[in-house]
N, CA and C atoms of all chains as a GROMACS GRO file, in nm:
protein
  600
    1MET      N    1  -1.454  -1.981  -0.773
    1MET     CA    2  -1.346  -1.966  -0.674
    1MET      C    3  -1.299  -1.821  -0.668
    2TYR      N    4  -1.256  -1.779  -0.552
    2TYR     CA    5  -1.210  -1.641  -0.537
    2TYR      C    6  -1.081  -1.618  -0.616
    3PRO      N    7  -1.061  -1.495  -0.665
    3PRO     CA    8  -0.942  -1.469  -0.748
    3PRO      C    9  -0.811  -1.479  -0.669
    4PHE      N   10  -0.820  -1.469  -0.535
    4PHE     CA   11  -0.696  -1.472  -0.458
    4PHE      C   12  -0.658  -1.616  -0.415
    5LEU      N   13  -0.737  -1.714  -0.460
    5LEU     CA   14  -0.707  -1.852  -0.422
    5LEU      C   15  -0.640  -1.926  -0.536
    6HIS      N   16  -0.549  -2.013  -0.500
    6HIS     CA   17  -0.479  -2.097  -0.597
    6HIS      C   18  -0.484  -2.241  -0.546
    7ARG      N   19  -0.528  -2.330  -0.634
    7ARG     CA   20  -0.537  -2.471  -0.592
    7ARG      C   21  -0.416  -2.548  -0.645
    8SER      N   22  -0.360  -2.628  -0.555
    8SER     CA   23  -0.248  -2.710  -0.597
    8SER      C   24  -0.232  -2.824  -0.497
    9ASP      N   25  -0.211  -2.945  -0.546
    9ASP     CA   26  -0.193  -3.062  -0.458
    9ASP      C   27  -0.306  -3.075  -0.357
   10ASN      N   28  -0.428  -3.058  -0.402
   10ASN     CA   29  -0.544  -3.067  -0.314
   10ASN      C   30  -0.542  -2.966  -0.200
   11LYS      N   31  -0.465  -2.861  -0.218
   11LYS     CA   32  -0.460  -2.758  -0.112
   11LYS      C   33  -0.502  -2.625  -0.173
   12ARG      N   34  -0.545  -2.536  -0.084
   12ARG     CA   35  -0.577  -2.400  -0.130
   12ARG      C   36  -0.475  -2.303  -0.072
   13TYR      N   37  -0.424  -2.219  -0.157
   13TYR     CA   38  -0.327  -2.119  -0.114
   13TYR      C   39  -0.382  -1.981  -0.148
   14ILE      N   40  -0.338  -1.884  -0.072
   14ILE     CA   41  -0.367  -1.745  -0.111
   14ILE      C   42  -0.251  -1.702  -0.198
   15LYS      N   43  -0.282  -1.649  -0.316
   15LYS     CA   44  -0.172  -1.608  -0.404
   15LYS      C   45  -0.161  -1.456  -0.401
   16LEU      N   46  -0.040  -1.411  -0.378
   16LEU     CA   47  -0.012  -1.268  -0.366
   16LEU      C   48   0.100  -1.232  -0.464
   17HIS      N   49   0.075  -1.133  -0.549
   17HIS     CA   50   0.175  -1.095  -0.648
   17HIS      C   51   0.296  -1.033  -0.579
   18SER      N   52   0.415  -1.079  -0.619
   18SER     CA   53   0.537  -1.036  -0.550
   18SER      C   54   0.567  -0.887  -0.574
   19GLY      N   55   0.507  -0.829  -0.677
   19GLY     CA   56   0.528  -0.686  -0.701
   19GLY      C   57   0.437  -0.599  -0.617
   20LEU      N   58   0.338  -0.660  -0.554
   20LEU     CA   59   0.239  -0.582  -0.480
   20LEU      C   60   0.241  -0.610  -0.330
   21TYR      N   61   0.285  -0.726  -0.294
   21TYR     CA   62   0.293  -0.763  -0.152
   21TYR      C   63   0.437  -0.801  -0.121
   22LYS      N   64   0.492  -0.740  -0.016
   22LYS     CA   65   0.635  -0.758   0.010
   22LYS      C   66   0.662  -0.886   0.089
   23LYS      N   67   0.767  -0.957   0.046
   23LYS     CA   68   0.801  -1.082   0.112
   23LYS      C   69   0.842  -1.057   0.258
   24ASN      N   70   0.911  -0.945   0.281
   24ASN     CA   71   0.955  -0.915   0.418
   24ASN      C   72   0.838  -0.904   0.514
   25LEU      N   73   0.731  -0.842   0.463
   25LEU     CA   74   0.612  -0.827   0.547
   25LEU      C   75   0.552  -0.964   0.578
   26LEU      N   76   0.546  -1.049   0.478
   26LEU     CA   77   0.490  -1.183   0.499
   26LEU      C   78   0.575  -1.262   0.598
   27LYS      N   79   0.707  -1.249   0.585
   27LYS     CA   80   0.797  -1.319   0.678
   27LYS      C   81   0.778  -1.266   0.819
   28GLU      N   82   0.760  -1.135   0.830
   28GLU     CA   83   0.739  -1.074   0.963
   28GLU      C   84   0.614  -1.131   1.027
   29ILE      N   85   0.506  -1.135   0.948
   29ILE     CA   86   0.379  -1.185   1.001
   29ILE      C   87   0.394  -1.331   1.042
   30LYS      N   88   0.464  -1.409   0.960
   30LYS     CA   89   0.485  -1.551   0.990
   30LYS      C   90   0.563  -1.568   1.120
   31ALA      N   91   0.662  -1.480   1.139
   31ALA     CA   92   0.744  -1.489   1.261
   31ALA      C   93   0.664  -1.445   1.385
   32GLU      N   94   0.585  -1.339   1.367
   32GLU     CA   95   0.513  -1.283   1.483
   32GLU      C   96   0.391  -1.368   1.519
   33GLU      N   97   0.328  -1.424   1.418
   33GLU     CA   98   0.206  -1.501   1.446
   33GLU      C   99   0.211  -1.634   1.373
   34PRO      N  100   0.283  -1.728   1.429
   34PRO     CA  101   0.302  -1.856   1.361
   34PRO      C  102   0.173  -1.936   1.347
   35CYS      N  103   0.071  -1.899   1.423
   35CYS     CA  104  -0.056  -1.972   1.409
   35CYS      C  105  -0.135  -1.927   1.287
   36TYR      N  106  -0.086  -1.823   1.220
   36TYR     CA  107  -0.155  -1.768   1.105
   36TYR      C  108  -0.107  -1.834   0.975
   37ILE      N  109   0.026  -1.814   0.948
   37ILE     CA  110   0.082  -1.863   0.821
   37ILE      C  111   0.158  -1.993   0.843
   38LYS      N  112   0.121  -2.093   0.764
   38LYS     CA  113   0.191  -2.222   0.773
   38LYS      C  114   0.320  -2.214   0.691
   39SER      N  115   0.305  -2.169   0.566
   39SER     CA  116   0.424  -2.163   0.480
   39SER      C  117   0.406  -2.057   0.371
   40ILE      N  118   0.521  -2.014   0.318
   40ILE     CA  119   0.522  -1.918   0.206
   40ILE      C  120   0.605  -1.981   0.095
   41LYS      N  121   0.544  -1.995  -0.023
   41LYS     CA  122   0.616  -2.054  -0.137
   41LYS      C  123   0.619  -1.954  -0.249
   42ALA      N  124   0.728  -1.953  -0.325
   42ALA     CA  125   0.734  -1.867  -0.443
   42ALA      C  126   0.689  -1.950  -0.564
   43HIS      N  127   0.604  -1.891  -0.647
   43HIS     CA  128   0.554  -1.962  -0.766
   43HIS      C  129   0.536  -1.859  -0.877
   44LYS      N  130   0.622  -1.864  -0.976
   44LYS     CA  131   0.626  -1.765  -1.085
   44LYS      C  132   0.635  -1.626  -1.022
   45ASN      N  133   0.542  -1.537  -1.048
   45ASN     CA  134   0.550  -1.402  -0.991
   45ASN      C  135   0.471  -1.387  -0.863
   46TYR      N  136   0.433  -1.499  -0.802
   46TYR     CA  137   0.346  -1.493  -0.686
   46TYR      C  138   0.410  -1.561  -0.565
   47TYR      N  139   0.360  -1.520  -0.450
   47TYR     CA  140   0.386  -1.597  -0.329
   47TYR      C  141   0.258  -1.676  -0.300
   48LEU      N  142   0.274  -1.804  -0.269
   48LEU     CA  143   0.159  -1.886  -0.234
   48LEU      C  144   0.163  -1.905  -0.082
   49ILE      N  145   0.057  -1.858  -0.018
   49ILE     CA  146   0.054  -1.861   0.128
   49ILE      C  147  -0.040  -1.972   0.174
   50ASP      N  148   0.014  -2.062   0.252
   50ASP     CA  149  -0.066  -2.169   0.310
   50ASP      C  150  -0.101  -2.124   0.452
   51LEU      N  151  -0.230  -2.106   0.478
   51LEU     CA  152  -0.273  -2.062   0.611
   51LEU      C  153  -0.316  -2.183   0.694
   52HIS      N  154  -0.315  -2.161   0.826
   52HIS     CA  155  -0.361  -2.266   0.918
   52HIS      C  156  -0.513  -2.268   0.925
   53THR      N  157  -0.577  -2.257   0.812
   53THR     CA  158  -0.723  -2.256   0.810
   53THR      C  159  -0.773  -2.280   0.669
   54ASN      N  160  -0.898  -2.327   0.658
   54ASN     CA  161  -0.959  -2.338   0.527
   54ASN      C  162  -1.089  -2.260   0.519
   55ASP      N  163  -1.108  -2.175   0.619
   55ASP     CA  164  -1.231  -2.097   0.628
   55ASP      C  165  -1.217  -1.972   0.543
   56SER      N  166  -1.311  -1.948   0.454
   56SER     CA  167  -1.297  -1.833   0.364
   56SER      C  168  -1.302  -1.701   0.441
   57LYS      N  169  -1.371  -1.701   0.555
   57LYS     CA  170  -1.376  -1.578   0.636
   57LYS      C  171  -1.233  -1.542   0.684
   58ASP      N  172  -1.156  -1.645   0.716
   58ASP     CA  173  -1.018  -1.622   0.762
   58ASP      C  174  -0.931  -1.571   0.647
   59TYR      N  175  -0.960  -1.614   0.526
   59TYR     CA  176  -0.885  -1.563   0.411
   59TYR      C  177  -0.907  -1.412   0.398
   60PHE      N  178  -1.032  -1.372   0.411
   60PHE     CA  179  -1.064  -1.230   0.401
   60PHE      C  180  -0.998  -1.151   0.513
   61ASP      N  181  -1.001  -1.208   0.633
   61ASP     CA  182  -0.937  -1.141   0.747
   61ASP      C  183  -0.787  -1.125   0.722
   62PHE      N  184  -0.727  -1.226   0.663
   62PHE     CA  185  -0.584  -1.220   0.635
   62PHE      C  186  -0.553  -1.109   0.534
   63LEU      N  187  -0.636  -1.100   0.430
   63LEU     CA  188  -0.615  -0.994   0.330
   63LEU      C  189  -0.630  -0.856   0.394
   64ASP      N  190  -0.728  -0.843   0.482
   64ASP     CA  191  -0.746  -0.716   0.555
   64ASP      C  192  -0.620  -0.686   0.636
   65TYR      N  193  -0.569  -0.787   0.702
   65TYR     CA  194  -0.452  -0.769   0.789
   65TYR      C  195  -0.330  -0.723   0.710
   66LEU      N  196  -0.318  -0.775   0.588
   66LEU     CA  197  -0.205  -0.735   0.502
   66LEU      C  198  -0.213  -0.586   0.470
   67ILE      N  199  -0.332  -0.540   0.437
   67ILE     CA  200  -0.350  -0.397   0.405
   67ILE      C  201  -0.318  -0.315   0.529
   68TYR      N  202  -0.370  -0.358   0.643
   68TYR     CA  203  -0.348  -0.287   0.768
   68TYR      C  204  -0.199  -0.277   0.800
   69ARG      N  205  -0.128  -0.387   0.786
   69ARG     CA  206   0.015  -0.389   0.818
   69ARG      C  207   0.095  -0.306   0.718
   70GLU      N  208   0.060  -0.315   0.593
   70GLU     CA  209   0.133  -0.242   0.490
   70GLU      C  210   0.118  -0.092   0.513
   71ARG      N  211  -0.002  -0.050   0.546
   71ARG     CA  212  -0.029   0.093   0.561
   71ARG      C  213   0.023   0.146   0.694
   72SER      N  214   0.036   0.057   0.791
   72SER     CA  215   0.080   0.099   0.923
   72SER      C  216   0.231   0.119   0.930
   73LYS      N  217   0.304   0.081   0.825
   73LYS     CA  218   0.451   0.092   0.829
   73LYS      C  219   0.493   0.238   0.828
   74MET      N  220  -0.626   0.728  -1.947
   74MET     CA  221  -0.644   0.629  -1.842
   74MET      C  222  -0.791   0.593  -1.828
   75GLU      N  223  -0.818   0.467  -1.800
   75GLU     CA  224  -0.956   0.432  -1.773
   75GLU      C  225  -0.961   0.348  -1.647
   76MET      N  226  -1.070   0.363  -1.574
   76MET     CA  227  -1.092   0.274  -1.461
   76MET      C  228  -1.193   0.175  -1.511
   77ILE      N  229  -1.152   0.053  -1.522
   77ILE     CA  230  -1.245  -0.046  -1.576
   77ILE      C  231  -1.312  -0.118  -1.461
   78PHE      N  232  -1.444  -0.120  -1.465
   78PHE     CA  233  -1.521  -0.190  -1.363
   78PHE      C  234  -1.567  -0.324  -1.418
   79LYS      N  235  -1.549  -0.426  -1.334
   79LYS     CA  236  -1.605  -0.556  -1.372
   79LYS      C  237  -1.678  -0.608  -1.250
   80LYS      N  238  -1.800  -0.653  -1.269
   80LYS     CA  239  -1.880  -0.690  -1.152
   80LYS      C  240  -1.910  -0.839  -1.150
   81ASN      N  241  -1.896  -0.898  -1.030
   81ASN     CA  242  -1.946  -1.035  -1.009
   81ASN      C  243  -2.061  -1.024  -0.912
   82LYS      N  244  -2.108  -1.140  -0.865
   82LYS     CA  245  -2.217  -1.139  -0.768
   82LYS      C  246  -2.174  -1.073  -0.639
   83ARG      N  247  -2.052  -1.104  -0.595
   83ARG     CA  248  -2.009  -1.063  -0.460
   83ARG      C  249  -1.895  -0.964  -0.460
   84SER      N  250  -1.849  -0.924  -0.578
   84SER     CA  251  -1.732  -0.837  -0.578
   84SER      C  252  -1.732  -0.748  -0.700
   85ILE      N  253  -1.647  -0.647  -0.691
   85ILE     CA  254  -1.628  -0.561  -0.807
   85ILE      C  255  -1.479  -0.544  -0.828
   86LYS      N  256  -1.439  -0.538  -0.953
   86LYS     CA  257  -1.296  -0.527  -0.983
   86LYS      C  258  -1.272  -0.399  -1.062
   87LEU      N  259  -1.175  -0.322  -1.013
   87LEU     CA  260  -1.131  -0.203  -1.086
   87LEU      C  261  -0.992  -0.229  -1.140
   88THR      N  262  -0.958  -0.157  -1.245
   88THR     CA  263  -0.822  -0.164  -1.295
   88THR      C  264  -0.764  -0.023  -1.287
   89ALA      N  265  -0.650  -0.013  -1.222
   89ALA     CA  266  -0.589   0.119  -1.204
   89ALA      C  267  -0.449   0.122  -1.264
   90ASP      N  268  -0.416   0.236  -1.322
   90ASP     CA  269  -0.284   0.254  -1.384
   90ASP      C  270  -0.186   0.301  -1.277
   91LEU      N  271  -0.076   0.227  -1.260
   91LEU     CA  272   0.023   0.263  -1.157
   91LEU      C  273   0.091   0.396  -1.186
   92GLY      N  274   0.090   0.436  -1.312
   92GLY     CA  275   0.149   0.565  -1.345
   92GLY      C  276   0.069   0.681  -1.286
   93LEU      N  277  -0.060   0.660  -1.268
   93LEU     CA  278  -0.146   0.764  -1.213
   93LEU      C  279  -0.176   0.743  -1.066
   94TYR      N  280  -0.187   0.617  -1.027
   94TYR     CA  281  -0.216   0.586  -0.888
   94TYR      C  282  -0.109   0.489  -0.838
   95PRO      N  283   0.000   0.544  -0.779
   95PRO     CA  284   0.107   0.457  -0.729
   95PRO      C  285   0.056   0.363  -0.621
   96LEU      N  286   0.135   0.262  -0.592
   96LEU     CA  287   0.095   0.162  -0.496
   96LEU      C  288   0.063   0.221  -0.360
   97SER      N  289   0.139   0.323  -0.320
   97SER     CA  290   0.115   0.386  -0.189
   97SER      C  291  -0.025   0.447  -0.185
   98THR      N  292  -0.068   0.503  -0.296
   98THR     CA  293  -0.202   0.563  -0.305
   98THR      C  294  -0.308   0.453  -0.295
   99ILE      N  295  -0.285   0.343  -0.365
   99ILE     CA  296  -0.382   0.232  -0.363
   99ILE      C  297  -0.392   0.173  -0.222
  100TYR      N  298  -0.276   0.157  -0.157
  100TYR     CA  299  -0.278   0.103  -0.020
  100TYR      C  300  -0.350   0.198   0.076
  101SER      N  301  -0.328   0.328   0.058
  101SER     CA  302  -0.393   0.425   0.147
  101SER      C  303  -0.544   0.420   0.130
  102ALA      N  304  -0.589   0.417   0.005
  102ALA     CA  305  -0.734   0.409  -0.021
  102ALA      C  306  -0.791   0.278   0.033
  103SER      N  307  -0.716   0.169   0.018
  103SER     CA  308  -0.762   0.038   0.066
  103SER      C  309  -0.775   0.038   0.218
  104TYR      N  310  -0.681   0.105   0.284
  104TYR     CA  311  -0.683   0.111   0.431
  104TYR      C  312  -0.811   0.178   0.481
  105VAL      N  313  -0.849   0.285   0.412
  105VAL     CA  314  -0.971   0.359   0.450
  105VAL      C  315  -1.094   0.269   0.436
  106PHE      N  316  -1.086   0.174   0.344
  106PHE     CA  317  -1.201   0.089   0.315
  106PHE      C  318  -1.208  -0.038   0.400
  107LEU      N  319  -1.112  -0.053   0.492
  107LEU     CA  320  -1.105  -0.177   0.569
  107LEU      C  321  -1.234  -0.211   0.642
  108ASP      N  322  -1.306  -0.110   0.686
  108ASP     CA  323  -1.430  -0.140   0.761
  108ASP      C  324  -1.546  -0.174   0.666
  109ARG      N  325  -1.532  -0.138   0.539
  109ARG     CA  326  -1.642  -0.161   0.444
  109ARG      C  327  -1.619  -0.282   0.353
  110ALA      N  328  -1.493  -0.309   0.323
  110ALA     CA  329  -1.467  -0.414   0.224
  110ALA      C  330  -1.329  -0.475   0.242
  111THR      N  331  -1.313  -0.595   0.191
  111THR     CA  332  -1.181  -0.657   0.182
  111THR      C  333  -1.127  -0.627   0.044
  112ILE      N  334  -1.002  -0.583   0.040
  112ILE     CA  335  -0.939  -0.545  -0.087
  112ILE      C  336  -0.829  -0.644  -0.121
  113TYR      N  337  -0.831  -0.692  -0.244
  113TYR     CA  338  -0.725  -0.782  -0.291
  113TYR      C  339  -0.664  -0.720  -0.416
  114LEU      N  340  -0.530  -0.714  -0.419
  114LEU     CA  341  -0.460  -0.653  -0.533
  114LEU      C  342  -0.393  -0.760  -0.617
  115ASP      N  343  -0.399  -0.743  -0.748
  115ASP     CA  344  -0.331  -0.836  -0.838
  115ASP      C  345  -0.278  -0.756  -0.955
  116LYS      N  346  -0.175  -0.807  -1.021
  116LYS     CA  347  -0.118  -0.736  -1.136
  116LYS      C  348  -0.189  -0.785  -1.262
  117GLU      N  349  -0.232  -0.686  -1.345
  117GLU     CA  350  -0.290  -0.723  -1.474
  117GLU      C  351  -0.183  -0.718  -1.582
  118THR      N  352  -0.111  -0.607  -1.584
  118THR     CA  353   0.004  -0.593  -1.674
  118THR      C  354   0.114  -0.528  -1.592
  119ASP      N  355   0.224  -0.492  -1.655
  119ASP     CA  356   0.333  -0.425  -1.582
  119ASP      C  357   0.286  -0.299  -1.513
  120ASN      N  358   0.197  -0.226  -1.579
  120ASN     CA  359   0.155  -0.096  -1.527
  120ASN      C  360   0.016  -0.092  -1.469
  121LYS      N  361  -0.055  -0.201  -1.477
  121LYS     CA  362  -0.194  -0.198  -1.431
  121LYS      C  363  -0.218  -0.295  -1.316
  122VAL      N  364  -0.290  -0.243  -1.218
  122VAL     CA  365  -0.323  -0.324  -1.100
  122VAL      C  366  -0.472  -0.353  -1.098
  123ALA      N  367  -0.507  -0.477  -1.073
  123ALA     CA  368  -0.648  -0.512  -1.054
  123ALA      C  369  -0.679  -0.498  -0.906
  124ILE      N  370  -0.784  -0.424  -0.875
  124ILE     CA  371  -0.824  -0.403  -0.736
  124ILE      C  372  -0.959  -0.471  -0.718
  125TRP      N  373  -0.958  -0.582  -0.645
  125TRP     CA  374  -1.082  -0.654  -0.618
  125TRP      C  375  -1.140  -0.604  -0.487
  126ILE      N  376  -1.269  -0.570  -0.491
  126ILE     CA  377  -1.335  -0.519  -0.371
  126ILE      C  378  -1.446  -0.615  -0.333
  127PHE      N  379  -1.434  -0.672  -0.212
  127PHE     CA  380  -1.537  -0.764  -0.161
  127PHE      C  381  -1.608  -0.694  -0.045
  128PRO      N  382  -1.729  -0.641  -0.066
  128PRO     CA  383  -1.796  -0.568   0.042
  128PRO      C  384  -1.824  -0.659   0.162
  129LYS      N  385  -1.812  -0.601   0.282
  129LYS     CA  386  -1.837  -0.681   0.402
  129LYS      C  387  -1.988  -0.693   0.426
  130ASN      N  388  -2.059  -0.591   0.388
  130ASN     CA  389  -2.204  -0.596   0.397
  130ASN      C  390  -2.258  -0.640   0.261
  131LYS      N  391  -2.320  -0.757   0.258
  131LYS     CA  392  -2.364  -0.812   0.129
  131LYS      C  393  -2.472  -0.724   0.065
  132LYS      N  394  -2.534  -0.637   0.143
  132LYS     CA  395  -2.639  -0.552   0.085
  132LYS      C  396  -2.582  -0.427   0.020
  133ASP      N  397  -2.453  -0.405   0.036
  133ASP     CA  398  -2.389  -0.286  -0.022
  133ASP      C  399  -2.399  -0.288  -0.173
  134ASN      N  400  -2.426  -0.171  -0.229
  134ASN     CA  401  -2.435  -0.159  -0.374
  134ASN      C  402  -2.294  -0.164  -0.434
  135LEU      N  403  -2.270  -0.256  -0.525
  135LEU     CA  404  -2.135  -0.276  -0.577
  135LEU      C  405  -2.086  -0.156  -0.658
  136ASP      N  406  -2.173  -0.102  -0.742
  136ASP     CA  407  -2.134   0.015  -0.821
  136ASP      C  408  -2.095   0.131  -0.730
  137GLY      N  409  -2.181   0.150  -0.628
  137GLY     CA  410  -2.157   0.260  -0.534
  137GLY      C  411  -2.024   0.246  -0.464
  138ILE      N  412  -1.993   0.126  -0.419
  138ILE     CA  413  -1.868   0.106  -0.346
  138ILE      C  414  -1.748   0.122  -0.439
  139GLY      N  415  -1.766   0.082  -0.564
  139GLY     CA  416  -1.659   0.099  -0.663
  139GLY      C  417  -1.630   0.246  -0.687
  140LYS      N  418  -1.737   0.324  -0.700
  140LYS     CA  419  -1.720   0.468  -0.724
  140LYS      C  420  -1.661   0.536  -0.602
  141ASP      N  421  -1.703   0.493  -0.485
  141ASP     CA  422  -1.646   0.550  -0.361
  141ASP      C  423  -1.497   0.522  -0.354
  142PHE      N  424  -1.458   0.403  -0.395
  142PHE     CA  425  -1.316   0.367  -0.393
  142PHE      C  426  -1.239   0.455  -0.490
  143CYS      N  427  -1.296   0.479  -0.607
  143CYS     CA  428  -1.230   0.568  -0.704
  143CYS      C  429  -1.210   0.706  -0.643
  144ASN      N  430  -1.310   0.754  -0.572
  144ASN     CA  431  -1.298   0.885  -0.507
  144ASN      C  432  -1.184   0.886  -0.405
  145GLU      N  433  -1.170   0.777  -0.331
  145GLU     CA  434  -1.061   0.768  -0.233
  145GLU      C  435  -0.926   0.767  -0.302
  146LEU      N  436  -0.919   0.701  -0.417
  146LEU     CA  437  -0.792   0.699  -0.492
  146LEU      C  438  -0.754   0.842  -0.533
  147ILE      N  439  -0.851   0.915  -0.581
  147ILE     CA  440  -0.823   1.053  -0.623
  147ILE      C  441  -0.785   1.137  -0.501
  148ASN      N  442  -0.856   1.114  -0.392
  148ASN     CA  443  -0.827   1.186  -0.268
  148ASN      C  444  -0.682   1.168  -0.226
  149TYR      N  445  -0.636   1.042  -0.224
  149TYR     CA  446  -0.499   1.016  -0.180
  149TYR      C  447  -0.395   1.054  -0.284
  150ALA      N  448  -0.431   1.042  -0.411
  150ALA     CA  449  -0.337   1.086  -0.515
  150ALA      C  450  -0.311   1.236  -0.499
  151HIS      N  451  -0.417   1.310  -0.472
  151HIS     CA  452  -0.405   1.455  -0.450
  151HIS      C  453  -0.324   1.484  -0.323
  152TYR      N  454  -0.353   1.407  -0.218
  152TYR     CA  455  -0.284   1.428  -0.090
  152TYR      C  456  -0.134   1.409  -0.105
  153PHE      N  457  -0.093   1.299  -0.170
  153PHE     CA  458   0.051   1.273  -0.184
  153PHE      C  459   0.117   1.374  -0.276
  154ASP      N  460   0.043   1.418  -0.377
  154ASP     CA  461   0.096   1.520  -0.466
  154ASP      C  462   0.121   1.650  -0.391
  155SER      N  463   0.021   1.690  -0.312
  155SER     CA  464   0.033   1.815  -0.234
  155SER      C  465   0.149   1.805  -0.137
  156LEU      N  466   0.165   1.687  -0.079
  156LEU     CA  467   0.274   1.666   0.017
  156LEU      C  468   0.409   1.688  -0.050
  157LYS      N  469   0.419   1.641  -0.173
  157LYS     CA  470   0.545   1.656  -0.248
  157LYS      C  471   0.571   1.804  -0.275
  158ILE      N  472   0.465   1.873  -0.322
  158ILE     CA  473   0.481   2.014  -0.361
  158ILE      C  474   0.510   2.100  -0.239
  159ASN      N  475   0.436   2.076  -0.131
  159ASN     CA  476   0.447   2.163  -0.014
  159ASN      C  477   0.546   2.113   0.090
  160GLY      N  478   0.613   2.004   0.061
  160GLY     CA  479   0.704   1.942   0.158
  160GLY      C  480   0.809   2.037   0.211
  161ASP      N  481   0.870   2.112   0.120
  161ASP     CA  482   0.978   2.203   0.161
  161ASP      C  483   0.924   2.315   0.250
  162ILE      N  484   0.807   2.366   0.213
  162ILE     CA  485   0.747   2.475   0.292
  162ILE      C  486   0.713   2.426   0.432
  163ILE      N  487   0.657   2.306   0.438
  163ILE     CA  488   0.622   2.248   0.569
  163ILE      C  489   0.748   2.231   0.653
  164LYS      N  490   0.856   2.187   0.587
  164LYS     CA  491   0.983   2.166   0.659
  164LYS      C  492   1.032   2.299   0.717
  165ILE      N  493   1.027   2.406   0.638
  165ILE     CA  494   1.074   2.537   0.686
  165ILE      C  495   0.990   2.584   0.804
  166LEU      N  496   0.860   2.568   0.792
  166LEU     CA  497   0.771   2.612   0.899
  166LEU      C  498   0.798   2.534   1.028
  167MET      N  499   0.820   2.403   1.013
  167MET     CA  500   0.848   2.319   1.130
  167MET      C  501   0.978   2.363   1.195
  168GLN      N  502   1.078   2.389   1.111
  168GLN     CA  503   1.209   2.431   1.164
  168GLN      C  504   1.196   2.562   1.239
  169LYS      N  505   1.121   2.654   1.181
  169LYS     CA  506   1.100   2.785   1.247
  169LYS      C  507   1.037   2.765   1.384
  170ALA      N  508   0.937   2.681   1.386
  170ALA     CA  509   0.865   2.657   1.512
  170ALA      C  510   0.957   2.593   1.615
  171LEU      N  511   1.039   2.496   1.570
  171LEU     CA  512   1.128   2.426   1.664
  171LEU      C  513   1.239   2.518   1.711
  172PHE      N  514   1.299   2.594   1.619
  172PHE     CA  515   1.415   2.676   1.654
  172PHE      C  516   1.376   2.794   1.742
  173SER      N  517   1.252   2.838   1.728
  173SER     CA  518   1.210   2.949   1.815
  173SER      C  519   1.202   2.901   1.960
  174ALA      N  520   1.177   2.771   1.979
  174ALA     CA  521   1.171   2.715   2.114
  174ALA      C  522   1.310   2.685   2.168
  175ALA      N  523   1.405   2.656   2.078
  175ALA     CA  524   1.541   2.621   2.121
  175ALA      C  525   1.641   2.687   2.028
  176PRO      N  526   1.682   2.815   2.056
  176PRO     CA  527   1.769   2.890   1.965
  176PRO      C  528   1.905   2.824   1.943
  177SER      N  529   1.953   2.748   2.040
  177SER     CA  530   2.086   2.685   2.022
  177SER      C  531   2.084   2.586   1.906
  178LEU      N  532   1.968   2.526   1.886
  178LEU     CA  533   1.954   2.431   1.773
  178LEU      C  534   1.975   2.504   1.641
  179LEU      N  535   1.929   2.632   1.638
  179LEU     CA  536   1.941   2.712   1.515
  179LEU      C  537   2.087   2.735   1.482
  180LYS      N  538   2.166   2.762   1.587
  180LYS     CA  539   2.310   2.786   1.564
  180LYS      C  540   2.375   2.661   1.507
  181GLU      N  541   2.341   2.547   1.567
  181GLU     CA  542   2.401   2.420   1.522
  181GLU      C  543   2.360   2.390   1.378
  182ALA      N  544   2.233   2.414   1.349
  182ALA     CA  545   2.182   2.386   1.214
  182ALA      C  546   2.249   2.478   1.113
  183GLY      N  547   2.268   2.606   1.153
  183GLY     CA  548   2.332   2.703   1.065
  183GLY      C  549   2.476   2.664   1.037
  184LYS      N  550   2.544   2.616   1.143
  184LYS     CA  551   2.685   2.575   1.129
  184LYS      C  552   2.694   2.457   1.032
  185LYS      N  553   2.604   2.363   1.048
  185LYS     CA  554   2.604   2.243   0.963
  185LYS      C  555   2.577   2.282   0.817
  186GLU      N  556   2.487   2.379   0.799
  186GLU     CA  557   2.452   2.421   0.663
  186GLU      C  558   2.573   2.484   0.596
  187ILE      N  559   2.644   2.566   0.672
  187ILE     CA  560   2.765   2.632   0.618
  187ILE      C  561   2.868   2.526   0.582
  188GLU      N  562   2.887   2.429   0.668
  188GLU     CA  563   2.985   2.321   0.641
  188GLU      C  564   2.948   2.246   0.515
  189ASP      N  565   2.819   2.218   0.498
  189ASP     CA  566   2.774   2.145   0.378
  189ASP      C  567   2.798   2.228   0.253
  190LEU      N  568   2.773   2.359   0.264
  190LEU     CA  569   2.790   2.448   0.148
  190LEU      C  570   2.938   2.454   0.107
  191VAL      N  571   3.025   2.465   0.209
  191VAL     CA  572   3.170   2.472   0.182
  191VAL      C  573   3.215   2.343   0.114
  192GLU      N  574   3.165   2.231   0.165
  192GLU     CA  575   3.204   2.101   0.106
  192GLU      C  576   3.156   2.092  -0.038
  193GLU      N  577   3.035   2.143  -0.062
  193GLU     CA  578   2.979   2.139  -0.197
  193GLU      C  579   3.064   2.221  -0.292
  194LEU      N  580   3.107   2.341  -0.245
  194LEU     CA  581   3.189   2.429  -0.328
  194LEU      C  582   3.324   2.366  -0.356
  195GLN      N  583   3.379   2.302  -0.255
  195GLN     CA  584   3.510   2.237  -0.271
  195GLN      C  585   3.500   2.123  -0.372
  196ASN      N  586   3.391   2.050  -0.365
  196ASN     CA  587   3.372   1.940  -0.459
  196ASN      C  588   3.356   1.992  -0.602
  197LYS      N  589   3.291   2.110  -0.614
  197LYS     CA  590   3.270   2.166  -0.748
  197LYS      C  591   3.402   2.212  -0.808
  198GLU      N  592   3.491   2.263  -0.717
  198GLU     CA  593   3.618   2.318  -0.766
  198GLU      C  594   3.709   2.208  -0.816
  199LYS      N  595   3.694   2.087  -0.760
  199LYS     CA  596   3.781   1.975  -0.798
  199LYS      C  597   3.755   1.941  -0.945
  200PRO      N  598   3.867   1.914  -1.017
  200PRO     CA  599   3.851   1.884  -1.159
  200PRO      C  600   3.781   1.750  -1.178
   0.00000   0.00000   0.00000
């Protein structure tokens, strides 16, 4: 399994460390593109992101998008 | 400091020290790599970040891409350092360029500077 995936309740989440990925950015993306992020959960030091997809290609695209948005600020 | 490389079939993982490569540097290097690889960041310890690199082209040499990423980290670390050192000089040059185009701005800026200096002196005089 990929290191950025977390399994829980028969679901797969993308796990993002709260010290490295900002919650505000995730909330912004969720607000701007609701078809992308289903939910954001806090779990220990991570945010668990439930996406509207189970395709691994989309997971990679999402990670790319995070870098793009973070750097574009 | 060491950059530790760990290789899987489809990815390579580096470990970077935040004391040497701040997050802004890592994000900048990752941005440059967007067309070549997907980058995932994770915390290893308080001061160390794991940088996972998943090449987009499966034929890409993992060692090569890892070393290229290290080069980008050094590139941006140097860039941000230079920016810090030369920031004041760049500011003065920009001001000179702007004020030569609009001399009235220079008067206003000079007046503001004097006001700030007077306030600073007054604050220093206060017990």
